[in-house]
C-alpha positions in Angstrom: 70.8 3.5 -34.2 71.6 0.5 -31.9 70.4 -2.8 -33.2 66.9 -3.9 -32.1 67.2 -6.6 -29.4 64.5 -9.1 -28.6 64.3 -11.6 -25.7 61.8 -14.4 -26.0 62.8 -15.9 -22.7 65.0 -15.4 -19.7 68.0 -17.0 -21.2 68.0 -14.7 -24.2 67.6 -11.7 -22.0 70.6 -12.6 -19.9 72.6 -13.3 -23.0 71.8 -9.8 -24.4 72.7 -8.0 -21.1 75.9 -10.0 -20.7 77.1 -9.2 -24.2 76.2 -5.5 -23.9 78.1 -5.3 -20.6 81.2 -6.8 -22.2 81.0 -4.3 -25.0 80.3 -1.2 -22.9 81.9 -1.6 -19.5 84.9 -2.7 -17.5 84.5 -5.8 -15.4 84.0 -3.9 -12.1 81.3 -1.5 -13.5 77.6 -2.4 -13.1 75.0 -1.3 -15.8 71.5 0.0 -14.8 68.2 -1.4 -15.9 64.7 0.0 -16.2 61.5 -2.0 -17.0 58.6 -0.6 -19.1 55.3 -2.4 -19.4 54.9 -0.9 -22.8 57.9 -0.9 -25.1 56.9 2.4 -26.8 56.8 4.4 -23.5 59.4 7.2 -23.6 62.1 7.7 -21.0 60.3 10.8 -19.6 59.9 11.3 -15.8 56.4 11.8 -14.3 56.8 15.5 -13.7 57.6 16.2 -17.3 54.7 14.1 -18.5 52.3 16.4 -16.6 54.2 19.8 -16.3 56.7 19.9 -19.1 57.6 23.6 -18.7 56.3 24.6 -15.2 59.3 25.1 -12.9 57.4 26.8 -10.1 55.0 23.8 -9.8 57.9 21.4 -9.1 59.0 23.7 -6.2 55.5 23.9 -4.8 55.2 20.1 -5.0 58.5 19.6 -3.2 57.5 22.1 -0.5 54.1 20.5 0.1 55.6 17.0 0.3 58.3 18.0 2.7 55.8 19.9 4.9 53.4 16.9 5.4 55.7 13.8 5.0 57.6 13.8 8.4 54.5 12.6 10.3 53.8 9.9 7.7 57.1 8.1 7.2 59.8 6.4 9.3 62.7 7.7 7.2 64.1 11.1 8.2 65.7 12.6 5.1 68.7 14.8 6.0 68.9 17.0 2.9 67.1 18.0 -0.3 68.4 15.0 -2.3 67.1 12.5 0.2 63.7 14.2 0.2 63.7 14.1 -3.6 64.5 10.4 -3.7 61.8 9.7 -1.2 59.3 11.7 -3.2 60.1 9.7 -6.3 59.9 6.3 -4.5 56.4 7.1 -3.2 55.0 8.2 -6.5 55.2 12.0 -6.4 56.0 13.8 -9.7 59.7 14.5 -10.0 62.3 14.8 -12.7 63.8 11.4 -11.6 63.6 8.1 -13.4 64.0 4.8 -11.4 66.7 2.3 -12.4 68.1 -0.8 -10.8 71.5 -2.4 -10.8 69.8 -5.7 -11.0 69.0 -6.9 -14.6 66.3 -9.3 -13.4 64.7 -6.7 -11.2 64.4 -4.4 -14.2 62.9 -7.3 -16.2 60.4 -8.0 -13.4 59.2 -4.4 -13.4 58.7 -4.7 -17.2 56.4 -7.8 -17.0 54.9 -7.8 -13.5 51.7 -5.8 -14.4 51.7 -6.4 -18.1 48.3 -7.5 -19.5 49.8 -9.0 -22.6 48.4 -6.4 -25.0 51.7 -4.8 -25.8 55.4 -5.7 -26.0 57.3 -4.9 -22.8 60.8 -3.6 -22.7 63.9 -3.2 -20.5 66.2 -0.3 -21.0 69.9 -0.9 -20.3 72.1 2.1 -19.4 75.8 2.7 -18.8 75.5 5.5 -16.2 79.2 6.3 -16.5 78.8 6.9 -20.2 75.8 9.1 -19.6 77.6 11.3 -17.1 80.6 11.7 -19.4 78.2 12.9 -22.1 76.3 15.2 -19.6 79.0 16.5 -17.2 82.3 15.9 -19.0 83.7 13.4 -16.6 83.1 9.7 -16.0 81.8 9.4 -12.5 78.5 8.6 -10.7 78.2 10.1 -7.2 75.9 10.0 -4.2 74.7 13.6 -3.9 73.1 13.1 -0.6 76.3 11.9 1.1 77.2 14.4 3.8 80.9 13.8 3.0 80.6 14.5 -0.7 83.5 16.4 -2.2 82.6 20.1 -2.6 83.3 19.9 -6.4 80.9 17.0 -6.8 78.3 18.7 -4.7 78.5 21.9 -6.8 78.2 19.7 -9.9 75.2 17.6 -8.9 73.3 20.4 -7.2 73.0 22.1 -10.6 70.3 19.4 -11.4 68.4 20.1 -8.1 68.5 23.8 -7.2 67.2 25.2 -3.9 63.4 25.6 -4.1 62.2 28.9 -5.6 65.8 29.8 -6.6 65.2 31.4 -10.0 68.9 31.7 -10.6 69.3 28.0 -9.9 66.6 27.1 -12.3 68.5 28.9 -15.0 71.6 26.9 -14.4 70.0 23.4 -14.7 71.9 21.5 -17.4 70.1 20.4 -20.6 71.0 16.7 -20.5 70.1 14.2 -17.8 72.6 12.8 -15.3 73.0 9.6 -13.3 73.1 9.6 -9.4 73.1 7.1 -6.6 70.6 7.4 -3.7 71.3 6.4 -0.1 69.4 3.3 0.9 67.3 5.1 3.5 64.3 2.8 3.2 64.1 -1.0 2.7 62.5 -0.9 -0.8 65.2 1.2 -2.2 67.8 -1.2 -1.0 65.9 -4.3 -2.1 65.4 -2.9 -5.6 69.0 -1.9 -5.8 67.7 1.5 -6.8 69.5 4.2 -8.7 68.2 7.3 -10.6 68.7 9.5 -13.5 67.6 13.1 -13.1 66.4 15.0 -16.1 67.7 18.4 -17.0 65.7 20.9 -19.1 65.4 18.7 -22.2 62.2 16.7 -21.7 63.4 14.0 -24.2 67.0 14.1 -23.1 67.5 10.4 -22.6 65.5 9.3 -25.7 67.8 11.6 -27.8 70.9 9.9 -26.3 69.6 6.4 -27.3 69.7 7.0 -31.0 73.4 7.2 -31.7 75.3 4.2 -33.1 77.7 4.3 -30.2 75.0 4.9 -27.6 75.3 3.0 -24.3 71.6 3.2 -23.8 69.5 0.5 -25.5 66.2 -1.3 -25.3 65.5 -5.0 -25.1 62.0 -6.0 -26.3 59.9 -8.7 -24.6 57.2 -9.8 -27.0 53.7 -9.5 -25.6 53.0 -13.3 -26.1 56.1 -14.1 -24.1 55.4 -11.9 -21.1 53.7 -14.5 -19.0 56.4 -17.1 -19.7 59.1 -14.6 -18.6 57.2 -13.7 -15.5 56.9 -17.3 -14.5 60.6 -17.9 -15.2 61.5 -15.0 -12.9 59.3 -16.3 -10.1 61.0 -19.7 -10.5 64.3 -17.8 -9.9 62.9 -16.1 -6.8 62.2 -12.7 -8.4 58.7 -11.7 -7.4 56.9 -9.0 -5.4 58.4 -10.2 -2.1 61.9 -9.6 -3.7 61.2 -6.1 -4.8 58.7 -5.1 -2.1 60.1 -6.8 1.0 57.1 -6.2 3.3 53.6 -7.5 4.0 52.1 -5.7 1.0 54.5 -7.5 -1.3 53.7 -10.8 0.3 50.0 -10.2 -0.2 50.4 -9.4 -3.8 52.3 -12.7 -4.4 49.7 -14.7 -2.6 46.9 -13.0 -4.5 48.6 -13.5 -7.9 49.1 -17.2 -7.2 45.5 -17.8 -6.3 44.3 -15.9 -9.3 46.6 -18.0 -11.5 45.1 -21.2 -10.0 41.7 -20.0 -10.9 42.6 -19.1 -14.5 40.8 -20.8 -17.3 40.4 -20.4 -21.1 38.9 -17.2 -22.5 35.6 -18.9 -23.3 35.0 -20.2 -19.8 31.8 -18.7 -18.4 30.9 -17.1 -21.7 27.3 -17.8 -22.8 26.7 -15.0 -25.3 28.3 -13.3 -28.4 27.6 -10.3 -30.5 25.9 -10.7 -33.9 23.7 -8.8 -36.3 20.2 -8.2 -34.8 16.9 -8.3 -36.6 15.6 -5.8 -34.0 18.3 -3.1 -34.2 21.9 -3.1 -35.4 24.1 -5.4 -33.3 22.6 -7.5 -30.5 23.6 -10.1 -28.0 22.9 -13.8 -28.7 23.1 -17.0 -26.7 25.7 -19.5 -27.8 24.6 -22.2 -25.4 21.5 -22.9 -23.3 21.0 -20.4 -20.5 19.0 -21.5 -17.5 16.6 -19.2 -15.7 18.3 -17.1 -13.0 21.8 -17.3 -14.7 23.9 -14.3 -14.0 25.1 -13.1 -17.4 28.4 -11.6 -18.4 30.6 -13.0 -15.6 34.0 -11.3 -15.6 32.6 -8.1 -17.0 33.5 -5.9 -14.1 34.0 -2.6 -16.0 33.3 0.5 -14.0 30.7 3.2 -14.8 31.0 6.9 -14.6 28.2 9.4 -14.5 28.1 12.5 -16.8 25.6 15.3 -16.4 23.3 15.4 -19.4 23.6 19.2 -19.6 27.3 19.0 -20.1 27.0 17.3 -23.4 24.9 20.0 -25.2 27.8 21.5 -27.1 29.2 18.2 -28.4 28.8 17.1 -32.0 25.6 15.2 -32.7 27.5 12.0 -33.6 29.2 12.1 -30.2 25.9 12.8 -28.4 24.5 9.8 -30.2 27.0 7.5 -28.5 25.5 8.5 -25.2 22.0 8.0 -26.4 22.7 4.6 -27.9 24.8 3.1 -25.2 24.6 4.9 -21.9 22.1 4.5 -19.0 20.1 7.7 -18.4 19.0 8.3 -14.8 18.1 11.5 -13.0 19.5 13.6 -15.7 22.9 11.8 -15.8 24.4 9.4 -18.3 25.9 6.2 -16.9 28.8 5.3 -19.2 31.8 3.0 -19.5 35.1 4.6 -18.6 35.6 4.8 -22.4 33.3 4.0 -25.3 36.3 2.1 -26.7 35.7 -0.4 -23.9 32.1 -1.4 -24.6 31.5 -5.0 -23.5 28.6 -7.2 -24.6 26.2 -6.0 -21.9 26.1 -2.5 -23.5 24.8 -4.0 -26.7 21.6 -5.5 -25.3 18.6 -4.3 -27.3 15.4 -3.2 -25.6 12.1 -5.1 -25.7 8.8 -5.0 -23.9 8.9 -8.8 -23.6 12.5 -9.2 -22.3 14.2 -12.4 -21.4 16.8 -10.6 -19.3 16.4 -8.2 -16.3 18.8 -5.7 -14.8 19.1 -5.5 -11.0 20.0 -2.5 -8.9 23.7 -3.1 -9.3 23.4 -3.2 -13.2 24.0 -6.9 -13.3 22.0 -8.8 -15.8 20.1 -12.1 -15.0 18.1 -14.4 -17.3 14.4 -14.1 -16.6 13.7 -17.5 -18.2 15.5 -20.3 -20.1 17.1 -19.0 -23.3 17.8 -21.2 -26.3 21.1 -21.2 -28.2 20.9 -18.6 -31.0 18.1 -16.6 -29.3 18.7 -12.8 -28.9 18.9 -11.5 -25.3 16.9 -8.4 -24.7 16.1 -6.2 -21.7 13.5 -3.6 -20.9 15.4 -0.3 -20.9 12.6 1.5 -19.0 13.3 -0.6 -15.9 16.7 0.8 -15.4 17.1 3.8 -17.8 15.0 6.8 -18.5 
């Protein structure tokens, strides 16, 4: 098993990648990088996460995409490989995994959307080593090249048979392979994109990462260092404009910077906390003086979903009790958080006929009067729930 590598900052990350490159590769060979927001995510492509054994579904997805895409994109793919790369780049389920020849681009994808709950990670791969293990020879080709050598075309086409070709499906290799895409659209070029394509083994890449001599390894970015690394990358000019060179990328950069300017400490705007209630179980209590008309629970923007009451009849009683205790009942439907694991303080308000909090039509809670520190907040359930 390769040693566990941890990078607490940009300098340590560059040091790890430089040392691995010297160990694995010749000077003129470039390794590949893939960022994961969660370090425990496996190296499994989207198609296999949803349809691990359904070959016909992939062919149907490919056919539907190719049928409708020409009217929606500027790129005009010339062959099945270019179509497949385009599908992957726009989020359709394929057996491809995205990689980049840029170490800092891979690192940016690992930290750009991380919420700091989990360690992030960057996988580093020697694609020539991978293809030697998968195909028997050390070469990475561009399968969409119209001038590709016939022997290379026959080899790579085994991983992407013609749609609905049952014989072709039976010839797909077990292990994954590394391939280059043509830079047919700007984002692929900006991200220095390259791909691995999975064979029939869903866990093919993860299995190759466990050997002591593996040229596929993971560099961990601790959760508490994610924000620091992201800022360091932005200082070096690696941001959404770099990896998404269009107006959408620019808008995300501007939005992120304004959000960061508005950031405060976790207690900013918090006027309540959970505590044991004399009324019922756990309740919501003021931790500072709350003025009449104050909008409570700012920052609690969780969504609600509505479940038909009749759909819950066969659930165990303890599960049904979750809905009775915490959900809003209206017109025969339960209004619930997306997950009961995401209950926020507003869901713990106890009911009272003399409430000090009201609920408006948007399910926002407002103080009906001044509330003293230490006083429990209550609402009249009957005003917004049956």
